[in-house]
N, C-alpha and C positions, 0 to 999 in steps of 0.2 A: 525214353530220359530220364539222365541220373539230375534228381534237384539235392540240394546242401544247404539248408536251413540252421544258421549256429546262432550262437547267443550266449551271454553270460548267464553265470548262475542266477536264477531269479527272475528271468524275461519271460515264462511259462512256455519255452522248446516244449515241453512232455505235451502241456495242454494244449497247445497248438496240434501237435500232432496226433494225440485223440480226438479233438474236435473233426480234423480233416479227414481221419481214419471214419469217424461215425458219419460223416457227409458223404464219403463213396459207399458204406454200406447202404443208407437210406436211399442213396440212387441203384441199388442193385447191382453193384460193382463187387466181381471177387478180390477180397481183398486178403495180405496177409499181414500180421503184424510180428514185427520179429525185435529180439533186444538181445544184446553181448550178455553171456552167461556170467559173466564179472561183475553187472550193475545186481548186487544183492542189496538193496536199501530195505525193501518192501520183502519179501523172496526171490525165490528162483525166477518164476514166470509170469511175477507184475508188472505191467509197464504202468508206473506211477507218477502224479504229477504235483506237488506240495497245495496246489488249489484245491484240490480233494476229487478227483477224477483218476479214471483205475480204468484197465483193460486187463484177460488173460491174453499173454503173445502166442502166436501160433509157431515162432519157433524161438528156442532157447540158444542162439548162437557159441559155439565155443571157439577160441581161436587156430584150432586145428580143422577145423571143419569148413567144407564147402556149402556154399550158402546155396549154389544149383542145384546139388543134392539132398538138400534140407527142403526145398523148394519143391525138388519132386516127391519127396513123402508126402509131404502135405498137400500137393493134388492128387494122389493115389489115394491117399486116407478120405480126400473130399470127393470123390470120382469125378473130378473134373478135367479137362483137357485144355481148357484157356488159359490164359497166361495171367496174374493176377497181379491188381495195383500190391506192391512193396512197401509198408512203413518201418522205418527202421527208426528207434528209439535210441538215445545215448552213442550216438553212429561215431565219436572218436575213439572209442574200446574197440573197433573194428581193427582187424590188422591191415596193414597196404594190400597184402596178397587177395582180402577179403574183397578190398572197395575196388582193386584192378578189374575182379570176379565179377562184381555189382556194374561195374560201367561197361562190360560186353555184354553183360545180360541186360543194359536196357537199353541197350541198341534196339530192342524191341518191345521193350514194358516197361511201367513207369516205377522208378525209384524215389521215394521220400524219406529222406535221413535227417535225422535232426539232431545236434550237440553240441559240444564247445569247441571253440576254435582252438583255444589253450589252454595250459595247463597254470597252477596257481604260482607257477615260476615265468611264466609270460612265453611259453614254449610249446609249438605244437604237437600235440598227439599225435601218432602216425596215420590214425584213422584219420584226423582231421587232414594233417596236411596232403595224404592220397587225395580226397574229398576236394579239395581246393584246388586242386591239380588237376583233376579228372573231370568233375562235377561239370553238364553242362549249364546248370541254372544254378547260380549261386545268390543267396539273401542273407539278410540277417534279421532276426528276431527283434524289434526294437522293446523300448518297455522298461531294460535294465538299468536302473538309477545308483547312484551310489549315495548313502547318505546325505552327500554335502547339496543334493538336489543334483548335482550334474549327470551325463550320461555313462555309466559303468560299462567299462571296456574292459575291464582285465578282473579274471578269476583271482579270489581270493583265501586261502586258507587260515580260518583264526582256531586260537583253543579256547577251552570255555570259558575265559576270564576274557575274550577280546584280541588278544594279542596274535597280528600277523606272523604266520609261520613260513619261513623261505627255504627250508632245507627240507627233504627226505624222500621219499619214494614219488615217483610222479604220478600213482592211481592210490589210494587212500579211499574207501568208500565210508559216506559220512553213517553211515547205520549206527554200529558198537563202538566209535571211538570219540573221544572227548574232542572231538574236533567238529567244525559246519565248514560251510562254503558262503560266500557272499559275494557279489559284484562293488567292484570300484572302479573309479575313474581312474585314470593314469596316475594325476597328482598324488594324491591318498595314497592308491599301490605302492608308489615308489616312496613316496615317506611311510609306508607302513603304520598309517593310521586307522583304522576298522570303524572307528565314532568320532564324535565331535569330544 
């Protein structure tokens, strides 16, 4: 089954993925942890949560790669013939073709995808749009709050002084930039107010 759990920045999506991954490992399940190569916040292979949890990815997936092939190589390397439970962080960065491949693979195994639904302009990421179309189980990760205390529903890019940025590349990783991402309620996202 293909599961997609989405939430805004700061809703602890990666922490939830890492905890669920850990629980499956503790139960003795064969698990594989995947992250898209574009996510370089910490380094190329670390799945990281801002609450301090982290784990090494078994697969760093590039846009032109087949996840089916990468899973085969991991299984050969691990001497496994069974199908793993697959956990994918930052799933919004998957390509549409990769999500379609995952949907086919999920007919026979479990895929748990975590990521953003929309970008800082309120538009779908290609991976998120495909997951919203094809996932059998879609859920929102609760907990993201706007500075005003209302539910955060919008991802927002801000500069070093807290100014809301409304234009630019859809993907801009916040590791080496003078920007960061926060969640805002629709009202304050629309008004461009990142703080009181």
